[in-house]
C-alpha positions in Angstrom: 16.7 28.0 9.8 16.5 26.6 6.3 16.4 28.5 3.1 13.4 30.6 2.3 14.1 30.6 -1.4 11.5 28.9 -3.6 12.5 26.8 -6.6 11.3 29.6 -8.9 13.4 32.3 -7.2 16.4 30.0 -7.5 15.6 29.7 -11.2 15.2 33.5 -11.5 18.7 34.0 -10.0 20.1 31.1 -12.0 21.3 29.2 -8.9 22.2 25.6 -9.2 19.4 23.1 -8.5 19.9 21.6 -5.0 20.7 17.8 -4.9 17.7 15.6 -4.2 17.9 14.4 -0.6 17.9 10.7 0.0 17.7 11.0 3.7 14.8 10.8 6.2 16.1 13.9 7.9 16.8 17.4 6.7 18.2 19.5 9.6 19.7 19.0 13.0 16.4 18.7 14.9 14.9 16.2 12.4 18.1 14.1 12.6 18.1 14.0 16.4 14.5 12.9 16.2 15.5 10.2 13.7 18.4 9.1 16.0 16.0 8.7 18.9 13.5 6.7 17.0 16.2 4.4 15.6 18.2 4.2 18.9 21.4 5.4 17.3 24.4 5.4 19.7 25.4 8.9 20.6 29.1 7.9 20.4 28.9 6.3 17.0 30.6 8.0 14.0 27.2 7.9 12.2 25.6 10.0 14.9 28.5 12.4 15.4 29.2 12.8 11.7 25.6 13.6 10.7 25.0 15.9 13.6 28.2 17.8 12.9 27.3 18.2 9.2 23.9 19.8 10.1 25.6 22.0 12.8 28.1 23.2 10.2 25.3 23.9 7.7 23.4 26.0 10.2 26.4 27.9 11.5 27.9 28.8 8.1 24.5 30.0 6.9 24.5 32.7 9.6 28.3 33.3 9.9 29.6 33.0 6.4 26.7 33.8 3.9 26.8 30.2 2.7 23.7 28.6 1.3 24.5 24.9 1.7 22.7 21.7 0.7 23.6 18.5 2.4 24.7 15.6 0.1 26.5 13.3 2.6 26.0 9.6 2.1 27.6 6.5 0.7 27.8 7.9 -2.9 28.6 11.5 -2.0 32.0 11.6 -3.9 33.6 13.0 -0.8 31.3 16.0 -0.7 29.2 16.6 2.4 27.6 19.9 1.2 27.2 21.7 -2.1 26.3 25.3 -2.1 26.8 28.9 -3.1 28.8 31.7 -1.3 26.9 35.0 -1.5 29.5 37.7 -0.8 28.7 41.4 -1.1 29.1 42.8 -4.6 29.2 39.3 -6.2 26.3 39.1 -8.7 27.5 35.5 -9.5 27.9 33.6 -6.3 30.9 31.4 -5.8 30.1 27.7 -6.0 31.4 25.6 -3.1 32.0 22.0 -2.2 32.3 21.4 1.6 33.9 18.5 3.4 33.1 18.1 7.1 35.6 16.3 9.4 34.3 15.6 12.9 37.5 13.9 13.9 38.7 14.2 17.5 42.2 14.7 16.2 43.4 17.3 13.8 43.4 16.4 10.2 46.7 16.3 8.2 47.9 17.7 4.8 46.4 14.7 3.0 43.0 16.2 3.7 43.9 19.2 1.6 45.1 17.0 -1.3 41.8 15.1 -1.1 39.9 18.4 -1.2 41.8 19.4 -4.3 40.7 16.2 -6.0 37.1 16.8 -5.1 36.8 20.3 -6.6 38.9 19.4 -9.7 37.2 16.1 -10.6 34.2 15.2 -8.5 32.0 18.2 -8.3 28.7 17.8 -10.3 29.1 19.4 -13.7 26.5 22.1 -13.1 28.5 23.3 -10.1 31.9 23.4 -11.7 32.0 23.8 -15.5 33.5 27.1 -16.7 31.9 29.2 -19.4 28.3 28.3 -18.4 25.7 30.7 -17.2 24.8 28.1 -14.5 28.3 27.8 -13.1 30.4 30.3 -11.2 33.9 30.2 -9.8 34.3 27.2 -7.4 36.0 26.9 -4.0 36.7 23.8 -1.8 36.1 24.2 1.9 37.3 21.9 4.6 35.5 22.2 8.0 37.0 20.6 11.1 36.4 20.8 14.8 40.1 21.4 15.5 42.5 24.2 14.6 44.5 23.8 11.4 47.9 22.2 11.9 51.1 23.7 10.5 51.1 21.0 7.8 47.5 21.9 6.8 48.3 25.6 6.7 51.3 25.0 4.5 49.4 22.7 2.1 46.6 25.2 1.9 48.9 28.0 0.9 50.8 25.8 -1.6 47.6 24.8 -3.5 46.9 26.5 -6.8 43.2 25.8 -6.3 41.0 28.1 -4.2 40.6 26.4 -0.8 39.3 27.5 2.6 39.8 25.9 6.0 37.2 26.6 8.8 37.2 25.5 12.4 33.6 25.0 13.7 33.3 23.4 17.1 30.6 20.9 18.1 28.4 23.7 19.5 28.5 25.3 16.1 30.8 28.2 16.8 33.1 29.5 14.1 36.7 29.8 15.6 39.1 29.8 12.7 39.0 30.8 9.0 41.9 30.5 6.6 42.1 30.7 2.8 44.8 30.9 0.2 45.7 33.4 -2.5 43.6 31.6 -5.1 40.5 32.5 -3.1 41.5 36.2 -2.9 41.9 36.1 -6.7 38.1 35.5 -7.0 37.4 38.9 -5.6 37.4 37.9 -2.0 40.2 40.2 -0.9 37.8 42.4 1.2 37.0 39.4 3.4 38.5 39.6 6.9 38.4 37.9 10.3 37.6 39.6 13.6 37.9 38.1 17.0 34.7 38.2 19.1 35.6 39.5 22.6 33.6 39.0 25.7 31.2 36.2 26.6 30.7 33.4 24.1 28.4 34.6 21.4 24.8 33.7 22.2 26.0 30.8 24.3 22.9 30.7 26.6 20.5 30.5 23.6 22.7 28.0 21.8 22.7 25.7 24.8 19.0 26.1 25.3 18.5 25.1 21.6 20.8 22.1 21.9 19.0 21.0 25.1 15.7 21.2 23.4 17.0 19.1 20.5 18.6 16.5 22.8 22.1 17.3 21.7 23.4 19.0 24.8 24.7 15.8 26.4 27.0 15.1 23.5 28.4 18.6 23.7 28.9 18.5 27.4 30.8 15.2 27.0 33.0 16.8 24.4 33.8 19.7 26.7 34.3 17.6 29.8 36.6 14.7 28.8 36.6 14.0 25.1 39.5 16.2 24.0 42.5 14.4 22.8 45.4 14.4 25.2 47.5 16.9 23.2 44.7 19.5 23.4 43.4 19.1 26.9 45.7 21.8 28.3 45.0 24.2 25.5 41.8 26.2 25.4 39.7 26.6 22.3 40.6 29.7 20.3 38.1 32.5 20.8 35.1 32.9 18.5 35.5 34.9 15.3 33.3 36.7 12.8 33.8 37.2 9.2 33.9 40.8 8.0 33.8 42.7 4.6 35.6 45.9 3.8 35.3 46.7 0.1 35.4 50.5 0.6 38.4 50.6 2.9 36.6 51.7 6.0 38.4 52.0 9.3 36.2 49.3 10.7 35.0 46.6 8.5 31.3 45.5 8.6 30.2 42.1 9.7 29.5 39.8 6.8 25.7 39.5 6.3 24.1 36.1 6.9 21.9 34.3 4.5 18.7 35.5 6.2 19.7 39.0 5.2 20.9 38.0 1.8 17.7 36.1 1.0 15.5 39.0 2.1 17.5 41.2 -0.2 17.1 38.7 -3.1 13.3 38.6 -2.7 13.2 42.4 -2.6 15.3 42.8 -5.7 13.4 40.1 -7.5 10.1 42.1 -7.0 11.8 45.3 -8.3 13.1 43.3 -11.3 9.6 41.9 -12.1 8.2 45.4 -12.0 10.4 46.3 -15.0 8.5 43.9 -17.2 5.0 45.3 -16.7 3.4 41.9 -16.8 -0.4 41.5 -17.3 -1.6 39.7 -15.3 1.3 39.7 -12.9 0.7 36.2 -11.5 3.0 33.2 -11.1 1.9 31.5 -14.4 2.7 34.7 -16.4 6.1 35.1 -14.6 7.0 31.5 -15.5 6.3 32.2 -19.2 7.9 35.6 -19.2 11.1 34.3 -17.5 11.5 31.6 -20.2 11.3 34.3 -22.9 13.6 36.8 -21.1 16.4 34.3 -20.3 16.1 32.6 -23.7 16.8 36.0 -25.4 19.4 37.1 -22.8 20.7 34.1 -21.0 22.6 36.1 -18.4 19.7 38.4 -17.4 18.5 38.2 -13.8 17.9 40.6 -10.9 21.0 42.5 -9.8 21.3 41.7 -6.1 23.8 44.4 -5.3 22.7 47.2 -7.6 22.8 50.5 -5.7 19.8 52.4 -6.8 18.8 52.6 -10.5 17.5 49.5 -12.4 18.3 46.0 -11.1 18.9 44.6 -14.6 21.9 43.9 -16.8 20.1 45.0 -20.0 20.2 48.4 -21.6 17.0 50.5 -21.8 16.8 49.7 -25.6 17.1 45.9 -25.0 14.4 46.0 -22.2 12.0 47.9 -24.4 12.5 45.5 -27.2 11.7 42.6 -24.9 8.7 44.4 -23.5 7.3 44.8 -27.0 7.8 41.1 -27.6 6.2 40.2 -24.3 3.3 42.4 -25.2 2.8 40.7 -28.6 2.7 37.4 -26.7 0.0 38.7 -24.4 2.3 38.6 -21.3 2.9 42.4 -20.8 1.4 45.8 -21.2 4.6 46.7 -23.1 7.0 49.6 -22.4 5.8 51.8 -19.5 6.4 55.0 -21.5 4.3 53.7 -24.4 1.6 52.6 -22.0 1.5 56.0 -20.3 1.4 57.7 -23.7 -1.5 55.5 -24.8 -3.3 56.3 -21.6 -2.8 60.1 -22.1 -4.0 59.8 -25.7 -7.1 57.9 -24.5 -7.8 60.5 -21.7 -7.4 63.4 -24.2 -9.7 61.6 -26.7 -12.3 61.1 -24.0 -12.0 64.8 -23.0 -12.4 65.9 -26.6 -15.4 63.6 -27.0 -17.1 65.0 -23.9 -16.5 68.6 -25.1 -18.1 67.9 -28.5 -21.3 66.4 -27.0 -24.3 68.8 -27.0 -25.5 70.1 -23.7 -28.7 68.5 -22.5 -31.8 70.8 -22.7 
């Protein structure tokens, strides 16, 4: 599933603008259709690489709360996905650059050094600059279809930059997640890993989806005889899920996926718009009001993780001042308390007027 967020909602939450796609495909199904029409070889690096990138994008949306946008191409600066990591309690999402490696052999420590260069020098400026309302903390992610080697683990932990290593197999199952202390320092300490016991998660439905998309033959080839010799005798590690335990519970909760996060974003956005008492409350008025609100208070946006209360960064005094300004511009009815007081005065005036009228004879 792709993102349900509109461009306007992204603007409300001050999320980075997704890169413009230059491809004739936008997800796994459309790419497989493209490959069929252009007779791409199923064993080519082009086919496997592109399909793996889309598989990673889909899996990490559900399993890791990552909203990713594919950028892969000849001029991608070594970045396959740009995105935002929406962790519980983080009002400013973490900006991420993702490299996907669909290599049959495990990658080495040089891949970690390459990833360091990507997030330090090659991320687009709106995704990496510090001190901007458009830019949050940034993390580099390396996604591979094999387990991390000892060399990769050591390089990951030595790095001063926040880096994550994920193993996602060709079926799209998350099987390993590693990160360094620099990631924990971004407020990610409650993040944990839990092994999924029992049958492979949703295996039957995943295989049915792959078969419908025409990708099952590739995966069966991978499972049957495509493993490198040093891994043939070793089974895949079991599937895992990411968890979140900010409150120190005995059992951490599963990390919510982007479907849940986006539903919450839309709900909180509507609560936030209700604060501004717009008149009329239509899309055009919202566009104009948003420009005024965020020009006066650049960091103002709906609070995604507010527990009860008002989903706004502003004090009551600041909100009422903005409401009066919006009212003068013809965009709002003004502060709700003032509006209620005016309505009460009008009702009282009408009542007094009716009492002073002579009775008909």
